[in-house]
C-alpha positions in Angstrom: -20.7 47.9 45.3 -22.5 44.5 45.1 -25.3 46.1 43.2 -22.8 47.5 40.7 -21.3 44.1 40.1 -24.8 42.5 39.7 -25.6 45.2 37.2 -22.4 44.5 35.3 -23.1 40.7 35.3 -26.7 41.4 34.2 -25.4 43.7 31.4 -22.9 41.0 30.3 -25.6 38.4 30.2 -27.9 40.7 28.2 -25.3 41.5 25.6 -24.1 37.9 25.3 -25.1 36.8 21.7 -24.8 33.1 22.5 -27.1 33.3 25.5 -29.9 34.9 23.6 -29.3 33.0 20.3 -31.8 30.4 19.1 -31.5 26.9 20.6 -29.7 25.3 17.6 -27.0 28.0 17.6 -26.6 27.6 21.4 -26.4 23.9 21.0 -23.8 24.1 18.3 -21.7 26.6 20.3 -21.8 24.4 23.4 -20.9 21.3 21.3 -17.9 23.1 19.8 -16.8 24.4 23.2 -17.1 20.9 24.6 -15.0 19.5 21.7 -12.3 22.1 22.3 -12.3 21.4 26.0 -12.0 17.7 25.3 -9.1 18.2 22.9 -7.2 20.3 25.4 -7.7 17.6 28.1 -6.7 14.7 25.8 -3.9 16.5 24.1 -3.6 17.8 20.5 -0.8 15.4 19.8 -2.8 12.4 20.5 -5.8 13.6 18.5 -3.4 14.4 15.6 -1.9 10.9 15.9 -5.3 9.3 15.8 -6.4 11.4 12.8 -3.2 10.7 10.9 -3.4 7.0 11.6 -7.1 6.9 10.5 -6.2 8.9 7.3 -3.2 6.6 6.5 -5.1 3.4 7.0 -8.2 4.6 5.0 -6.1 6.0 2.2 -4.0 2.8 2.0 -7.1 0.7 1.9 -8.6 2.8 -0.9 -5.3 2.8 -2.8 -5.1 -1.0 -2.6 -8.6 -1.3 -3.9 -8.0 1.1 -6.8 -4.7 -0.6 -7.7 -6.4 -4.0 -7.7 -9.1 -2.6 -9.9 -6.5 -1.2 -12.3 -4.6 -4.4 -12.4 -7.8 -6.4 -13.1 -8.8 -3.9 -15.9 -5.3 -3.9 -17.5 -5.0 -7.7 -17.2 -8.4 -8.3 -18.7 -7.7 -5.8 -21.4 -4.4 -7.4 -22.3 -6.0 -10.9 -22.3 -8.8 -9.6 -24.5 -6.5 -8.0 -27.0 -4.3 -11.1 -27.1 -7.3 -13.4 -27.8 -8.6 -10.9 -30.4 -5.2 -10.7 -32.2 -5.0 -14.5 -32.3 -8.5 -14.7 -33.8 -7.8 -11.9 -36.3 -4.6 -13.6 -37.4 -6.5 -16.9 -37.8 -9.2 -15.1 -39.8 -6.7 -13.3 -42.0 -4.7 -16.5 -42.6 -7.9 -18.3 -43.7 -7.8 -20.8 -40.7 -11.3 -19.7 -39.7 -14.5 -20.3 -41.7 -15.5 -16.7 -41.0 -12.6 -15.6 -43.3 -14.5 -16.7 -46.4 -17.8 -15.0 -45.5 -18.6 -11.7 -47.3 -21.6 -10.6 -45.3 -19.6 -8.6 -42.8 -20.4 -10.7 -39.7 -16.8 -10.5 -38.6 -17.1 -6.7 -38.4 -20.1 -7.1 -36.1 -18.1 -9.1 -33.5 -17.6 -7.9 -30.0 -13.9 -7.3 -30.7 -14.6 -5.2 -33.8 -17.2 -3.1 -31.9 -14.7 -2.4 -29.1 -11.6 -2.0 -31.3 -12.6 -0.6 -34.7 -9.1 -1.0 -36.0 -9.6 -4.8 -36.1 -12.3 -4.5 -38.7 -11.4 -6.2 -42.0 -11.7 -2.9 -43.9 -9.2 -1.1 -41.8 -6.7 -3.7 -40.6 -3.1 -3.5 -42.0 -1.1 -6.6 -42.6 1.7 -8.0 -44.8 2.1 -11.5 -46.2 5.6 -13.0 -46.6 6.3 -16.2 -48.5 9.4 -18.0 -47.4 11.1 -21.2 -48.6 12.1 -24.1 -46.5 15.3 -22.4 -45.4 13.5 -19.3 -44.2 14.6 -17.1 -47.1 12.1 -14.5 -48.3 10.6 -15.5 -51.7 8.1 -12.7 -52.1 5.9 -10.4 -50.1 2.6 -8.5 -50.5 1.3 -5.5 -48.6 -2.4 -5.2 -47.6 -1.7 -1.8 -46.0 -1.5 1.9 -46.8 2.3 1.7 -47.3 4.8 -0.8 -48.5 7.8 -2.1 -46.7 11.4 -1.6 -47.9 13.6 -4.5 -48.5 15.6 -3.8 -45.4 12.5 -3.6 -43.3 11.3 -7.0 -44.6 14.6 -8.5 -43.7 14.6 -7.0 -40.3 11.0 -8.3 -39.6 12.1 -11.8 -40.7 15.1 -11.6 -38.4 12.9 -10.6 -35.5 10.5 -13.4 -36.2 13.2 -16.0 -36.5 14.7 -14.8 -33.2 11.4 -15.6 -31.5 10.2 -18.5 -33.6 13.2 -20.1 -35.3 11.3 -23.3 -36.4 8.5 -21.2 -37.9 5.9 -23.2 -35.9 2.4 -22.4 -37.1 0.7 -22.7 -33.7 2.5 -19.7 -32.2 1.7 -16.0 -32.2 4.8 -13.8 -31.9 4.6 -10.1 -30.9 7.4 -7.6 -31.2 8.1 -3.9 -31.8 10.0 -2.6 -34.8 10.7 1.0 -35.7 7.9 2.3 -33.4 5.3 -0.1 -34.7 4.0 -3.2 -33.2 3.5 -6.5 -35.1 1.7 -9.7 -34.3 3.1 -12.5 -36.5 1.7 -16.0 -37.3 2.8 -18.7 -39.7 -0.2 -19.9 -41.8 -1.3 -23.5 -41.0 -2.2 -24.8 -44.5 -4.0 -27.8 -43.2 -6.2 -25.6 -41.0 -6.7 -23.3 -44.0 -7.9 -26.1 -46.2 -10.3 -27.4 -43.5 -11.7 -23.9 -43.0 -12.2 -23.5 -46.7 -14.1 -26.8 -46.9 -16.2 -25.9 -43.9 -17.1 -22.6 -45.4 -18.0 -24.1 -48.7 -20.2 -26.8 -47.2 -22.1 -24.3 -45.1 -22.6 -21.7 -47.8 -26.1 -20.3 -48.4 -27.7 -17.4 -50.2 -27.0 -15.3 -47.1 -23.4 -16.5 -46.8 -22.1 -17.2 -50.2 -18.5 -17.9 -51.1 -17.1 -14.9 -52.9 -16.6 -15.1 -56.7 -14.9 -11.8 -57.0 -11.2 -11.5 -56.2 -10.2 -9.9 -52.9 -8.8 -6.4 -53.1 -5.3 -7.4 -52.2 -2.2 -7.9 -54.2 -2.0 -11.5 -53.1 -4.8 -12.3 -55.7 -2.8 -10.9 -58.5 -1.3 -13.1 -61.2 1.9 -15.0 -60.5 3.6 -13.0 -63.1 2.9 -9.7 -61.3 3.9 -11.3 -58.0 7.2 -12.5 -59.6 8.0 -9.1 -61.1 11.3 -7.3 -60.2 9.8 -5.5 -57.2 10.0 -7.5 -53.9 6.7 -5.9 -52.7 3.5 -5.8 -54.6 0.9 -3.1 -53.8 -2.7 -3.9 -53.3 -5.0 -3.9 -56.3 -7.8 -1.4 -56.5 -11.2 -3.1 -56.3 -13.6 -2.5 -59.2 -16.6 -0.3 -58.8 -18.9 -3.3 -59.1 -17.4 -5.0 -56.1 -16.6 -2.0 -53.9 -20.0 -2.1 -52.3 -19.6 -5.7 -51.2 -17.6 -6.8 -48.2 -14.4 -8.5 -49.1 -13.4 -11.7 -47.4 -10.8 -11.3 -44.6 -8.5 -14.1 -45.8 -5.7 -12.9 -47.9 -6.2 -15.8 -50.4 -9.9 -16.4 -49.8 -10.6 -16.2 -53.6 -7.5 -17.9 -54.8 -7.9 -21.1 -56.7 -4.6 -22.6 -55.8 -2.5 -20.4 -58.0 -2.1 -17.5 -55.5 0.3 -16.8 -52.7 1.8 -19.7 -50.9 0.7 -22.3 -53.5 4.2 -23.6 -54.2 5.2 -26.7 -52.4 7.9 -26.3 -49.7 6.9 -22.7 -49.0 5.2 -21.1 -46.0 3.1 -17.9 -45.7 3.6 -15.6 -42.7 1.1 -13.0 -41.7 2.5 -9.8 -40.1 -0.4 -7.9 -38.5 0.3 -4.3 -37.6 -1.5 -3.6 -34.4 0.1 -0.3 -33.5 -3.4 1.4 -33.4 -4.6 -1.3 -31.0 -1.5 -0.8 -28.9 -2.1 3.0 -28.9 -5.8 2.4 -27.9 -4.6 0.2 -25.1 -2.1 2.7 -23.9 -4.7 5.5 -24.0 -7.2 3.4 -22.0 -4.5 2.5 -19.4 -3.5 6.2 -19.0 -7.2 7.2 -18.8 -7.9 4.6 -16.2 -4.8 5.6 -14.2 -5.8 9.2 -14.3 -9.4 8.4 -13.2 -8.0 6.2 -10.3 -5.6 9.0 -9.2 -8.5 11.5 -9.3 -10.7 9.1 -7.3 -7.9 8.6 -4.8 -7.6 12.3 -4.3 -11.4 12.7 -3.9 -11.6 9.9 -1.4 -8.6 11.3 0.5 -10.3 14.7 0.8 -13.5 12.9 2.0 -11.5 10.9 4.5 -9.7 14.0 5.8 -13.0 15.9 6.1 -14.6 13.1 8.0 -11.6 12.0 10.1 -12.5 14.1 13.1 -16.0 12.8 13.2 -14.8 9.2 12.7 -12.4 9.4 15.7 -14.8 11.4 17.9 -16.1 8.3 19.8 -12.5 7.3 20.5 -11.6 10.8 21.6 -14.7 10.9 23.9 -13.6 7.5 25.4 -10.1 8.7 26.1 -11.4 11.9 27.7 -13.7 9.9 29.9 -10.9 7.6 30.9 -8.5 10.4 31.8 -11.2 12.2 33.7 -12.0 9.1 35.6 -8.3 8.5 36.5 -7.9 12.1 37.6 -11.0 12.1 39.7 -10.4 8.7 41.2 -6.9 9.6 42.1 -8.0 12.7 44.0 -10.8 10.8 45.7 -8.5 8.0 46.8 -5.7 10.1 48.2 -7.6 11.3 51.2 -8.8 7.9 52.6 -5.4 6.3 51.9 -3.7 9.1 53.8 -6.1 8.7 56.7 -5.6 4.9 56.8 -1.8 5.3 56.8 -2.0 7.9 59.6 -4.3 5.7 61.7 -2.0 2.8 61.3 1.0 4.9 62.5 -1.1 6.1 65.5 -1.9 2.5 66.4 1.8 1.7 66.2 2.6 4.6 68.5 0.0 3.5 71.0 0.3 -0.3 70.9 3.7 -0.8 69.4 4.7 -2.1 66.0 3.2 -5.5 64.9 2.7 -7.3 61.6 -0.9 -6.1 61.1 -0.1 -2.4 61.3 3.0 -2.9 59.2 0.9 -4.6 56.6 -1.6 -1.7 56.6 1.2 0.8 56.2 2.9 -1.2 53.4 -0.3 -1.6 51.4 -1.3 2.0 52.0 2.1 3.0 50.6 1.6 0.7 47.6 -1.8 2.2 46.9 -0.4 5.7 47.2 2.3 4.8 44.7 -0.3 3.5 42.3 -2.3 6.7 42.5 0.8 8.8 41.9 1.7 6.6 38.9 -1.8 7.0 37.5 -1.5 10.8 37.8 1.9 10.8 36.1 0.6 8.6 33.3 -2.4 11.0 32.8 -0.1 14.0 32.7 2.2 12.3 30.2 -0.5 12.5 27.6 -1.6 16.1 28.3 -1.4 18.8 25.6 1.7 20.6 26.9 4.1 20.7 24.0 7.6 19.5 24.6 10.4 22.0 24.1 13.1 19.7 22.6 16.6 20.8 23.1 20.1 19.3 22.7 20.5 17.0 25.6 23.7 15.2 26.6 22.5 11.6 26.6 25.8 10.3 27.9 25.6 12.5 31.0 21.9 11.5 31.6 22.7 7.8 31.3 25.8 8.1 33.5 23.9 9.9 36.3 21.0 7.4 36.1 23.4 4.5 36.3 25.2 6.0 39.3 21.9 6.5 41.2 20.6 3.0 40.4 23.9 1.1 41.1 23.3 0.6 44.9 19.7 -0.6 44.2 20.9 -3.1 41.5 23.8 -4.4 43.6 21.5 -4.7 46.6 19.4 -7.2 44.6 22.6 -9.3 43.9 22.9 -8.1 40.3 25.7 -6.5 38.3 25.5 -3.2 36.5 27.5 -2.9 33.3 27.8 0.5 31.6 28.8 1.0 28.0 28.3 4.7 27.5 30.1 6.6 24.7 31.2 10.1 25.5 29.6 13.1 23.8 26.3 11.5 22.7 23.6 14.2 22.2 20.1 14.2 20.8 16.9 16.3 20.7 14.9 15.6 23.9 13.2 17.1 26.9 15.6 16.9 29.8 13.2 15.8 32.6 11.4 13.4 30.4 14.5 11.6 29.1 15.7 11.3 32.7 12.4 9.8 33.7 12.6 7.3 30.8 16.0 6.1 31.7 15.0 5.7 35.4 11.9 3.7 34.3 13.9 1.3 32.1 16.6 0.8 34.8 14.0 0.2 37.5 12.2 -2.3 35.2 15.5 -4.2 34.5 16.4 -4.3 38.2 13.0 -5.9 39.0 12.9 -8.5 36.3 16.5 -9.5 35.8 17.4 -13.1 36.6 19.0 -13.8 40.0 22.7 -13.0 39.8 22.3 -11.6 36.3 23.6 -8.5 34.7 21.9 -5.2 33.8 23.6 -3.3 31.0 23.0 0.3 30.0 24.6 1.6 26.8 24.5 4.8 24.7 25.8 5.3 21.3 25.4 7.5 18.2 22.9 6.3 15.6 25.2 7.1 12.7 24.3 6.8 9.1 22.0 9.4 7.5 20.0 9.7 10.6 21.7 11.7 13.4 20.8 11.2 17.0 21.4 8.7 19.7 20.3 5.2 20.8 20.1 4.3 24.4 19.7 0.6 25.4 18.9 -1.0 28.7 19.1 -4.8 28.8 19.1 -7.6 31.3 19.2 -11.4 31.6 15.7 -12.8 31.2 15.7 -16.5 30.4 11.9 -16.7 30.7 11.5 -14.3 27.8 11.2 -16.8 25.0 7.8 -17.0 23.4 6.5 -13.9 25.2 4.2 -11.4 23.4 6.4 -8.4 23.4 3.9 -6.3 21.4 1.9 -6.0 24.7 4.7 -4.8 26.9 3.8 -1.2 26.4 0.1 -1.6 27.2 -1.1 0.0 30.4 -1.3 -2.3 33.4 0.1 -5.2 31.4 2.4 -7.6 33.2 3.9 -10.9 32.0 2.4 -12.5 35.1 -1.3 -12.0 34.1 -2.5 -13.2 37.5 -0.7 -10.1 39.1 0.3 -12.4 42.0 4.0 -11.9 41.3 6.1 -10.9 44.2 7.8 -8.3 42.0 6.7 -4.8 42.6 5.1 -2.7 40.0 1.8 -2.0 38.3 2.5 -2.3 34.6 2.4 1.5 34.1 6.1 2.5 33.8 6.7 1.1 30.3 3.5 2.6 29.0 4.5 6.0 30.3 8.0 5.7 28.9 6.5 4.8 25.5 4.3 7.9 25.7 7.2 10.2 26.6 9.5 8.8 23.8 6.7 9.2 21.2 6.1 12.8 22.2 9.8 13.5 21.7 9.6 12.1 18.1 11.5 9.0 19.0 10.8 5.2 19.2 11.0 2.7 22.0 11.3 -0.9 21.0 11.8 -4.2 22.9 13.4 -7.4 21.8 14.7 -10.7 23.2 17.7 -12.7 22.1 20.0 -15.3 23.6 18.4 -15.1 27.0 18.5 -11.3 27.3 15.7 -8.7 26.9 16.6 -5.2 25.6 14.7 -2.0 25.5 16.1 0.5 23.0 15.3 4.2 22.8 16.1 5.9 19.4 16.1 9.7 19.4 16.8 12.1 16.6 
């Protein structure tokens, strides 16, 4: 029979593909098996929590970086367009010497290269001449289409709403009938200074134009004063079509053109709808690229999340294995020491030394049991959540702890509503209530009150809240974020006469989390309260 079993074992070994596979395959198989074994020991819930936390933090960081880049790009783009519009308006108004240059240098500027619609040959604008009272005297169109009388009045109304004093140092932007306008009142002093500067710096390469600009503003006053409120642009002659026209609307005027009358003001309405459309397209494109980049980065983070948390998973596995092994190794000597102390008491009678040995052995045994329970609390067994009567659980726990609490000279106050239910695991929720009541009984001020309450959460979230509180005057200024750390105690010297190892609250937190609930702590008006919220 033994030979038969040996033959079967030999046969299984011969047919095992992993055993006879090449070394890299065997190594990968053992690595995968080890990872699966570690995940089972640690618990899939904890690994899932670590991965989700890593993915959330990484994705949030990437999203913040991308949003910051988008804000910088859009802010810089808006600033760039604003400055460019101001310079374009100044050039069109003749307040810049470049407005009187015909060599096309303005079209070679950085703005014109990035935004072709700002080039002098393609820009659309209108010139309104108004009197001292703001009434429209005449208008001229340097665009593909003219404006109706009602449109001219509406544009003037919009301008006066933003710039009622018609100040020449302001650029006003507004939207009208689906188009965007940048408006500027011509500064005649700046215009004359720019003309003089352009004339003094003229050269064969940069000559002041002698041909009239291809705009209706250079037409005769008679034609400007004709019955039509809007004059169309004049067609340039063939001899001048090959030369660049100056960008100032009155660059070639000799003082008899638009805006020459005293007491009048010229207003430039620059139509920058194309620029706005270009800005919107660039913003939409950058947003789409950012969203695509976020998706790509998210996929990368998800694919690498397991590898990223692998050192943490390995550390947790080693920690739990150490606790389990140490607990098993310590139980035997502790039991022997306690038994020997009891034998000594039977032989020589009870004394303070044997009693101290028994008490410390019991304390050490309790610590070992707590470590084992804490390790099991994070194991991979999935909780089967059912409807639990929280009112009944709280009432039973209060009844069992009342003698202990009263023995310490404390008062137990119960405020438990009837019929409170929530999704929970029955044994775990009972353990949580016992831990919280035991903790309150230990750390409540002398002669203080321990209160346990249960109520419905109400609102959109159904479920229950269970609160255990007690008097704790020394709680002001404490770091409550550490109360759920393992082995943490407010007395960091661990010399307090109060019993406990700092494990109970950590175990309660673990159990509540596994039931999809939250456990929080807070201190107010001399009382500390632990609140469990369940769905």
